[in-house]
Structure formats: C-alpha cells, structure tokens
ZAMARGU-4260 file (C-alpha; in steps of 0.2 Angstrom, whole numbers, plus 5000, padded with zeros to 4 digits):
<rodrens>
0) 6060/6469/5378 | 6042/6467/5384 | 6029/6457/5373 | 6021/6474/5368 | 6038/6480/5361
5) 6041/6464/5353 | 6025/6464/5344 | 6028/6483/5338 | 6045/6479/5332 | 6039/6464/5322
10) 6025/6474/5315 | 6037/6487/5309 | 6049/6475/5301 | 6034/6467/5291 | 6027/6484/5286
15) 6043/6492/5280 | 6044/6484/5263 | 6025/6485/5261 | 6025/6504/5264 | 6041/6507/5254
20) 6034/6499/5239 | 6019/6511/5240 | 6029/6527/5245 | 6020/6527/5262 | 6028/6532/5278
25) 6027/6523/5294 | 6022/6535/5308 | 6019/6524/5323 | 6014/6507/5328 | 6004/6504/5345
30) 5999/6487/5353 | 5988/6493/5367 | 5974/6486/5378 | 5959/6498/5380 | 5945/6491/5391
35) 5943/6472/5387 | 5950/6474/5369 | 5968/6473/5362 | 5971/6485/5347 | 5986/6484/5335
40) 5986/6502/5327 | 5996/6506/5312 | 5998/6525/5308 | 6004/6529/5290 | 6006/6544/5280
45) 6011/6550/5263 | 6013/6567/5253 | 5996/6573/5250 | 5988/6563/5264 | 5981/6545/5267
50) 5965/6539/5259 | 5954/6525/5265 | 5960/6515/5250 | 5978/6517/5256 | 5973/6511/5273
55) 5964/6496/5265 | 5978/6492/5254 | 5991/6492/5269 | 5979/6482/5280 | 5976/6468/5268
60) 5995/6467/5263 | 6000/6467/5281 | 5987/6455/5287 | 5993/6442/5274 | 6011/6445/5278
65) 6009/6445/5297 | 5998/6429/5297 | 6012/6417/5298 | 6023/6426/5310 | 6009/6433/5321
70) 6014/6430/5340 | 5998/6437/5347 | 5987/6423/5354 | 5973/6434/5361 | 5960/6442/5349
75) 5964/6460/5344 | 5957/6473/5332 | 5969/6479/5318 | 5967/6498/5314 | 5977/6506/5300
80) 5974/6525/5299 | 5982/6542/5296 | 5990/6549/5312 | 5979/6565/5310 | 5984/6583/5313
85) 5988/6581/5332 | 6000/6567/5329 | 6014/6566/5342 | 6032/6569/5337 | 6041/6553/5342
90) 6055/6550/5329 | 6070/6561/5324 | 6062/6563/5307 | 6046/6570/5315 | 6057/6583/5324
95) 6066/6587/5308 | 6050/6590/5299 | 6044/6601/5312 | 6059/6612/5315 | 6053/6630/5315
100) 6035/6625/5319 | 6025/6630/5334 | 6023/6614/5345 | 6014/6610/5361 | 6024/6601/5375
105) 6016/6592/5389 | 6027/6586/5404 | 6026/6572/5416 | 6030/6584/5430 | 6028/6602/5431
110) 6042/6616/5430 | 6037/6631/5440 | 6020/6624/5442 | 6017/6622/5424 | 6016/6606/5414
115) 6011/6613/5397 | 6022/6624/5385 | 6020/6631/5368 | 6034/6637/5358 | 6044/6636/5341
120) 6054/6620/5340 | 6071/6627/5338 | 6082/6612/5339 | 6083/6594/5346 | 6096/6580/5349
125) 6095/6563/5357 | 6092/6570/5375 | 6084/6588/5373 | 6073/6598/5363 | 6074/6617/5363
130) 6059/6629/5361 | 6059/6647/5357 | 6046/6654/5369 | 6034/6669/5366 | 6046/6680/5375
135) 6060/6676/5363 | 6070/6666/5376 | 6075/6648/5373 | 6069/6634/5385 | 6077/6617/5385
140) 6067/6601/5390 | 6074/6583/5393 | 6065/6571/5381 | 6063/6559/5395 | 6053/6572/5404
145) 6041/6575/5390 | 6024/6565/5390 | 6019/6571/5373 | 6025/6584/5360 | 6015/6588/5345
150) 6012/6602/5333 | 6001/6616/5341 | 5984/6617/5332 | 5979/6635/5332 | 5961/6641/5329
</rodrens>
C-alpha cells in the first residue's frame, strides 16, 4: 500500500463515525499533489445536498479527530466539499444509484478509434459495466479500462 493509499484509508476510518452521526455519505477521499501543494480532499453528500455549514462541521470534527493520528509530515490543504454534478462513479453504491441513468465513459485506450462513450448504465459487476447504447445494443467495458465514468450532463 502506498503512502497516499494509507492516508486515504486512515482518513476514511476517521470520517465514518463523524459522517454516520450526521447522516452524511462519504463519496471520496483524495490525497494528491498539485503543483507544489499537497491537498487532502474529502467529498461528502447527503439527501438534499451539502451546505457550507455541513462542510465546516465535517472539517472541524475531522481536523480534531485526525490531529493525533495524522501521518502527514509535509504541509497540506484540507478541503471538504460536495462532489458536484459531474462526480465520478467509483464505488458499487455509486453504480447502484446510477442504474438506468445516462453515463459518460472515458477509456484509457480507444476501442475502434473511440475513447468516449455515452449510454444508459444497464448493469455492473466487479469486472465490467454494461451500457445500452443509442442504437439499442449493449456494450461491455472492463472496469480496469475505464479512466472515468460519471453521469452525463445534458444541456
């Protein structure tokens, strides 16, 4: 397990009781370097959406709980926010919630010179997702080949 993965796992363990007691859902945790800065990003959600007050509540509770266990030695910026409309589907609960919805899939490598696909999320398992394409045919993708999958935002 890399240091980044260790930090993200520890953060999730500390967050679960905080989020459960407030009926929030953990969407994702990221520990990433952008430019010269490290960021610890926590994405949360709840029915009806997340407010700034919700983010502040989680930030303060997490900061206090994480202080004693914080393995991060270099300075970092803590961000707590809503994942937004274009949030990626990562966990099985994200896929379950999005069944029957139009999704956008971007692949690491192209299939027939195409890397982006839009279709209805028909099913998923540990290894594959299946989209119903516009022409009515099903198309299967290996989850390991998917760079990102998210709800399609139509304008």
